[in-house]
N, C-alpha and C positions, 0 to 999 in steps of 0.2 A: 486667959482672958475669956470671959463669958459673954455670949450674945443672947438676947432675949427677943422673941417675936410673939406678940399676943394677938390672937384672932378671936372674934366673937361670933358664935353660931346662932342659929335660929331657935333651938330648943335648949334653953339654959346657956351656959357659957361653954363654948368650945375654944380650945386654946392650942397654940403651937409653941414649942420652945426649941430653940436651937442653942446648944451650949457646948462648951469644950468637952470632948470625950477623950478617946485615945488617939493622939495625933498620928500614930503609925498606920491608921486605917484598919486596925484589927477589931473595930467595933467595941463591944462591951459597954458603951455609953448608955444603952437603954436599960441595963440591969437595975439601976437605982431609981428609975422613974415610976415603977409600979404599973407599967403598961400591960395591957391584956395580951397584946400581940406585938411582936417585933418583926419588922421587915428589914432584910439586909440588902443593900445595894452592892452588887458584885462587879469585879473588873471585867467579866465577860459580858457586860452591858445588859444585865438582867436584874430584876428584883427577885429574891428567892421565894416570895409568896406573891402570886399574881392575881389570885381570885380567892377570896375567903369571906366568911360570914362572921359578924360580931353582933352582940346585943347593943341596944341603945345605951349610951353612957360609957361604952368601952373606950379605952385609949389605945391608940396605935402609935408605936415608936419606930421611926426609920433610922437606921444607922448605916454608915458607909463601911463595908467590910473589905475594902480594897484601897487602891492608891489613886484611882481616877476621881475627878469631881463629878457630881451628879446634882440633880434637883429633884424635888418632890413638888410637882406642879399640877394643880387641879384642872380638870376639864370642866367647862361650864356645865351647870346642873340646874335644869328648870325646876326640879322638885325642891331644891335647897339652894337658893341664890347666894347664900352666905359662904358656900364652898368656893373659896378663892385662894387657897393655899398656894404659895409660890415661894419655896424656901430652898436655899442653897444647901447641899448635902456634901460638903467637902469631907475628906477623911477625918477631920477633927470635929465634926458637927453631928448632932442628932436633931431630929424633928419629932415632936410629940403633938398629937391632935386627938381631941376627945369628940366622939361622934354622938350627937344627942338626938337626931331625928330618925325615928324608926320608919322602915318601909322604903328607904331610899338606897339607891346604888350610887356610890361615889367612885369615879374613875380618875386616875392620875397618870402622869408620865414624867419622864426626864427630858427637859428642854435640850440638853446637850446630846442625848442619845434617844431620839424619839421612839425607837423600838422598845425601850424600857417602859412597860405599862403595867397597870394594876387596877383591879376593881375590888371595892369593899362593899359588901352587902350588909346593911344594918337591918336586922329583923327583930 
């Protein structure tokens, strides 16, 4: 069963997609998305990439590489108020988001495990 979440950003269309990937939690769901960067959520309650830089228009895909449930939840962003991502990242889901606004830092965390955090710098 596929699930779809569509989000609209400030610089063109930014979107998120959550769909069935590998229900075992072994990831590999991001491979077919054409994402520029893949971030893995791990059972040790971390994201494998916590601070990275991308170009405007790049797509980031999060996938669950473990057996625990996680979320990808945006922190409020005064520079881009459309950054409101709040997606479930169960072992059978992926989340895809396209970042269109240059010069902005986007931070996110897992609501279930608040120590799981990340920052994406769009340059």
